[in-house]
N, C-alpha and C positions, 0 to 999 in steps of 0.2 A: 735461074740458078743452073750451073752446069751439072751434068751427070756426075762428074768427078767430085764436085763439092758435096753433092747429095750423098754419094756413096761413102764419103769420108765421115759423115755425121757432123759436118760443120754447123755451127750455130749462126753462120752468116745470113741464113734465111730463116726468120722467126716463124714462118708458117710451115716448116717441115716436120715430118713425123717418121721416125725410124720404126720399122716393123720387123720383128724377128720371129721366125716360125720354125717349130720343130714338131715331131710326132712321137706317139707312144703306142705300143701294141704292134701287131703285124697286120699285113693286108690279106692274109690267107683266110679262106672260108671253110677249111676242113675242121673236123672235130677236134683236131690237135692244136688248132690255131688259138690265139688269144680271144677271149670273149668279146672284146671291143677293140676298136681302133680310134685314135683321136689325134687331132692336129690342134696345136696351141699357138696363138699369136700373142707376142708381147709388144705393146705399142708405147713408144716413148718420144715425146717432143724433142726435136733436135737440141734445143737449148738445155735440156736436162739429160743429155746422153752421158754426162759425167757420172750420173748415178749408175748407169750400166757398167761403166769401166770400174768404178769404185766397188760396186757390189761383187762383180765377178772376181776382181783382184783380191778383195778381202776374203772371199770364200776359198779361193785357190790357196791363199797364204795359210788359212786355217786347216784346210784338208792336207796340205803338204808340209805341215809344221815340222815334221820330223826329217824332212828333206828340203831344207831352205832353197836349194838350187833348182828344185823341181818347178816347172811351169806348165805341166800337162793340163790340157783343157778339162773342164769339169764335165763329167758324165754321170747322170743319175744311176745308171745300171752298174757303173764301176765304183763310184765313190759314195753313194747314198743307199747302200743295200739295207734291207730290213734289220740286219744285225747292228746297224749304226743309227739308232733312233735319235741320238743327240745331234748328229749331222743333219738329219732330216728337219729337226726343229730349228736348227741354226739357219738352214737354207730358207725356211719359211719366214723366219723373223727378219732376215736380211732382205729378202725380196719384198716383204711387206713394208719396209721402210723407204722404198723408192717413191718419191713424192708425187709424181704425176703419171706413173705407169698405169696402163690399162691392159686387161687380158681378155682374150676371146678364145673359147673352146668350141670345137666342132667334134661331136662324139658320135661314133657309129656302132651301135650294138649289132654284133654279127647275126644273132638269131633273127633280128628284124629285117635284115636285107638279104638273107640267103635265097629268097625267092626271086631276087632281081638278077636274071641270068647275065646281064651285061657287066655286073660288078664282080663276077667270078674271075675276071681278068685283073690281075694286081695293078697293072698300069692304069687301066680305066678307073679302078677303084680309087687310086691315089689322085688322079686328075680331077675326079668328081668331088672328092673331099676338099681338095685345094680350092676348087671353084667356090664351094660353100663358104670357106673361110675368107677368101679374098673379097667376096661380095660383102661380107660383114665388115671387113677392113675398110672398104670403100665408103660404106655408110658411116662408119665411125669417123673417118677422116673428114667427111662432109659435115658431120654434125658435132665436131669437136668443140668442147666448151671454149669460148673465146674466139671462135671463128673457124672456118674451114681450113684444113691442112692438106698438104700433098704428101702422100705416103711413099716412102722408099722401102721396098719389100725385099728381105733376104730370107731364104729358106735353107734349112739344113739339107745338104746333098744326100740323096738316097742311093745306096749302092744298088747297081743293076737297073736303075731307072733312066730312061731317055727323057731328060728334062726339056729337050727341044720339042718333043712331042707334046709335053705338058703345055708349053708356051703356045704351040700351034692350036691345041684345043681351046685354051683360054682366049686366044685371038678370035676364034670363031664365036665364042661366048660373047666377047666384047662387041662383036659386030652384029649381035642380035640373032644369030642362027639357032640358038638353043633356048632363048628366053620365052617363057609363057607368062611371066608376071612383069611388073614394073622393073626395068633394069636398074641396077645400082649405078651410082655416079663413077663410072670407070675412069673418068678423067682425073679423079682424085688420087690415082695410083700412078707413079712414074713407071713407064713401061719400057722393057719387060722386067719382071721380077728377076732376082739373081739368086742362084743356088750357091751356097758357100760351105766351106768346111767348118769344123767346130773351133777353128782359131778365132772366130768372131765372138767377142764377149756376149753379145746379145743372143746369139744362137745357143750358147751355153746356158744362159738364164732361161730362155724359152724351154729348153730341155728340162730344167729343174721344175718349172711350172707344170710341164706335162707329167713329170714324175710324181709330183704331189697329187695330181688328178688320178694318175694310175693307181697310186697307193690307196686312195679313197674308193675308187670303183672296183678294186680287186678284193675289197673286204665284203663281208656279209651285209645284206640289206639292213639288218638291225644293229650293225656295229658302228657306233658313232666315233669310237676312238680312232679308227682308221682314217677318218677325215679331219682329225684335230688340226693337222698342219695346213690342210687345204683351207680350212675355215679362217686361218690367220691372214690369208691374202684375199678373202672374199670381197673386201672393199675395193679391190682393183678390177673387179669384173666390169666390163663395159656394159652400160645400160643406155637405152634410147633416151632422147630428151624428155620423154614422158616417164622415165624411170623403169621401163620394162627390161627385164633380164632375159627371159625365155625367148629364144629366137634371135637374140642380139649378142649378149656376152656368152651365152650358152645355147648352142643349137644341137639338137639331137636329130640325126638323119634317120629316115625310115618312114614306114607307113604310120597311119593313125595308131596310137598306142605305144609306139616305140619310145616315147618320152618316159614311160614308166621305168625304163632301165635306170634312169637317174632320179626321177621325181618320187619313186616309191621308197627311196632310201631314207632312213630315219634322220639323216642330217640334211636333207634337201631344203627343208623350210628355213633352217638356220643359214644355209648357203645362199638362199634366195633373197633373204632380207639384207638390205644395204647396211 
């Protein structure tokens, strides 16, 4: 399959997998920064990319209903603020209806990684988190139900980031210079990944999935209501062939104990169950 056909999301190759990635939270480690940073990947087989187009178009039409001519891309922070609970529920319901989509979250609790001096650099922090997510994308593509897939990865462009340096770092990872454990099947990802603007429908939907996660993690540990919409899409979380979620569809970066940032929340057990 040509790179051009892959990037178009064509269904001409039945073994393709579109992967759309966006982020939530900031990469700063100061006391004023967000308490966590997360990257979210939305994985959709080529032949079902129609669901990406239909879902994004439908949500845009609903959000811009009073301005029929508007086609502005969907942004969680702009269009799904806390004062719009119905919009948030609508987004979750529409995302949940995508038939074959899978979701992977990599979550970084800031308190858990402040002692890692290398991550004080925002670029290095971003690159390292991207690596963790792409490793899980590679395994998901290899272990996809029905047979291995080849993933075409697009990430939301980050202002002020040199994405060529990200690719350079990831190239070193793929060559085995940073691996301590069994390397993932990097050949399952079409290389290099592409950074795109929010004009891509899939990037907009990945942003919404990341927003649902943000809303849940921004609430109190004992507040289950803040995760109500996130729980609507829990069936889309990627799991290993053995059914494992932790470390696969949900990965928390940091030292031993960092997982408690997520697993100590009252809604975790409901989120964890398929």
